[in-house]
N, C-alpha and C positions, 0 to 999 in steps of 0.2 A: 145186028141190031139196027133199027131205023134211026141212026144218029141225026139225020137231017130233020126228022119230025121233032125230036127232042130239043134240038138247037132252037127251033122256032118257039117251043114252049119256054125255054130259058129267056129268049129275047122278049117274050111277052110278060116278063116278070113272074114266071112260074105260076101263072094262073092254071087251075085244073082244067084240062081240055074237056069240052062238053061232047066231043064226037065219039068217045069210047067209054065203056064202063070203068069205074074206078078200080074194080078188081083186076081188070086186064092191065090197066096202067101200072098198078102196084106190082103185079107179077113181073112185068117187063123191067121196071126199075129195080126190083129186087135181084133179078138176074144180072142186070148191069152193074150192081155193086161188086160182083165178082169178076168184072172184065179187066183184063190186063191193059186195056186202053185207058189212060188216065183221064181223057176227056169224058168218056162214058161213065166212068166210076166216080171220079172226084169232081168233075165239072158239071155232070148232069144228074146222075142217080142220087148221090148223097144230098146235094143241095135241094133237089126236088122233094125227096122224102122228108128231109129235116124241115123244110119250109112248110110243107103241108101239115106236118105234125104240129108245128108251132102255130099255124093259123087255125087249128081246130078241125081240119078236114077229116081227121081220123078219130075224133073224140068218142064217137059211138063204137068205134072198131079198135080202140087202142090195145086192149088185151090180145086180140088176135094178131094185130100187126107186130106187137112186141114178141109174141110167141114165135112168129115167123122169123124174126131177126135172131132170137135166141137159138132157133134151129140152125141158122146159118153159122153159128159159132162152132158147130161140130163138123162142118163140111171140110173134109181133108185134114182134120185135126191130127197132128202127129207128123205131117209132112214138113219138109224143110227145103226151101229153095224152089218151090213150085208156085204156080199162079193161084193156088187155092187160098193162099194167105189173104188175098185181097177181099174175098167174100167174108172171111172171118173178121178181118180188121175193120171193115166198113159196116158190117152188120152190127158190131158192138157200138159204133157211133150212133146209128139210128136207134138202137135199143136205148141208148142214153137219152136221146131226144124223147122217146116215149116215157121214160122215167121222169124226166124233167117236166114234161107236160102233165103227166099224171099227178105229180106233186103240186104243181101250181094250181091245177084245176080240181084237185081231189077226185081223180077219176079211177084210181086203182085201189084194190083191197090190200091189206097188209100181206095176205098170203101170196098175192101175185108179185108184189115188190120183193118179198123175201125169196120167192122162187127165182125170179130173174137175177137177183143178187147172187144166189148160189150158182146159177148157170154162168154168170160172168166170172165169178171167182174160179170155178172149175176150169173153164176155158183158159183163163189168164195163166194159171199155174201149169197147164198142160201144153200151152202153145210152144212150139219148137222153132218157129220161123220168126226170128227177132230182127230181121232186116229193117232198116229205116227207109232210106231212099233207094229204090231199085232203078238202075240206069235203064232208060228207055220205056219204063213202065210207071214211073212216079212213086208216090208214097205207098208203102205197106204200113209201117209204123205201128205194128200191133201192140207193142209194149206201151207206147204213148197213148194210143187210143183206148187201151184197156184202163190205163190210169185215169183218163178223162171220164170214163164210165163209172169208175169207182168213186171219183169225186162227185159226180152227180148223184150216185146212190147214197152218198154220205149225207146229202141234204134232205133225204126223205124222213118225215116224222115217224115213219114206221120202223126206223132203226134207232135203237137205244144204245146205251154204253157198251153192252156186250157185243152187239153186232158191229158197232163202229171199231171196237178193238180187233175184231176179226178182220175188218178191212185193212187196218194197219198191218196186221200180220201177213195178209195176202200180199200187200205191197212189198214188205220186207222179204218175204219168201221169193217173190219174182226177182227182186233186185239182187239178191244174194245167190240165186241158183247158178251153179257152175255153167250150165248149158245156156244161160242167158247171153253169154258173150259180152264183150265190152260194148257198152251203149254209147254211140257217138253222134246221135241225131237229136239231142235235147231231151231224151227220155227221162233222165233223172230230174230235170226241171219240171216236167209234167207230173212225175210221181210226187215231187214235193208240193206241187199245186194241189194234187188230190189230198195229200196229207193235211194241208192247210184247211181244206174244206171239212175234213174230219175235226180238226182242232177248233174250228169256228162254231161247232155245235156246243162247245163248252161243257161237255159231259164226260170226257175222258181226262182223268187227272194225271198228275205228275207221277204218282205211284205206278201207273201203267206205262207212261211215256218214257220215264228215265231208263228202265231196263230195256225197253224197245230200242231206244237210241243206242244204248250200250251194246246191244246185240249187233247193230249195223256197224258201230265203230270198231268192233272186234275184227271185222273183215276189211277195215279201211287202212290197216297198217301196210306200208310198202315193204314188207319184210317176208322172209321165208321163200324167196324165189329159188328155183333150181337152175342149173346151167342151161337147161333147154326150155325154160319158161320165164317170161318177163313177169315179175311180181305185180307190176302195174296192171296187168290184164285181170288179175284177181281182186286187186284193191280199188281199181278205178271206179267201178260203179258205186260202191259204198261211199268213197271219198267225194265223188261228184254230187251224190244225193245229200250228204251232210252239209256240203257247202251251199247247195241250192236251198235247202230248208233254212239254213241260217240266214241267207240273203233275204228270202221271202218273209221269214218271221221278223227280221229286223226292219224291213222297209215297207211291209204291207200297210196300207192306209186303214185297214179294218182288222186289227190284230185280235187273236183270241185272248181270252183272259189269262191263259197259262204262259203268255209270251215272256214276261220277265224271268220266271223260273226256268223255262225251257231254253231260253237263250244262254243262261249260265251253264246249263248242261251241255249244250252244243259247243260253247266256247271251250269248255274243259276237254271234250273229246277231240275237238279239232286241234287243240294244242298237243294232246297226247299222240295223235296220229300224224302230226306234221312237226316233229321235234327239230328237224333241220332248219325249219323256217320260223317256228314259233316257240322254240325252247328258250330256256333262260340264258343259255350261253350262245353267243354269236361269234363267228370268226372275226378277227380283227382286220 
C-alpha cells in the first residue's frame, strides 16, 4: 500500500486528492481497512473514509459505498484469531458513518436502512473474533464497533419500536453468548452507550425493558461455577453491562424518559446479583 501518499493526504487535512479518480481512492482505502498495520487501517483508511462521508463527498454515492462496507462484514466471517477481523470491524464503522450521514441528510430509503441493519445484526451475532486490542496490530474491537453501529442505527427515523426492540435483543444475544468470551476492553460500556441511544428514542417502554434487563441479570450471578471454570468468566459480561448502563442512565445529561423507572429496575437487579456487597446483611 502507498502509505507515504496517504500520509501526505492526512497531513493536508484529508482533502480529497485531485490527481486520481474517487473510485480508485475509495477502493484503495477500502482495502486498507483490512490491513494488519494500524497506521494504514486506523490512522489513514478509517479517518479518510469517515471524514469524506461526513463532508458529503459520497452523498450521491452513499448507497453504493454502504453496500461495499456491508459486503466487508462477510470477509473471513467465522474465523478467529486471524487478520480478517480488521476488515469486518472497520467496515462496520464506515457503514455506521454512512447511516449517520444518511439520517442527518435524508439520503437513504427505509429499505436500505433496514437492509444494512439486518446485515449489521447478522454479522454481529456471527462474529467469532472478539479480541479487543491485538498486540502489534492495534485495535480489532469488533464487539465495540458493532455496538457503535447499532447505536447509530437506533437514531434512524426508519426504525420504530419493533425494530428498536430487535436491536436490544441483538445486543443482549451478543453480550450473553458463551463464545463471546470475557470482554475486557470497554465493550460493555460501548454496548450500554448503544442501549442509551435506543432508550433516547423514547418509544420502547418499561414493559419491554424490564424483562430484557431481567434476562441479562439472570446471567450476572457469580454462582454455579465448576471446579475447572471460574464463574466470573460467565457472569462478568452481564455484570459489567448492568453496571455500565446504571452509570450512564444515572449520570447522562440527556436522559431518556424511562430513566426513573428503569433505574429502579437496575438497582433491584444489581442488589440481587451482588448480595455480598449490597445485601441487607453486612459482616461486622
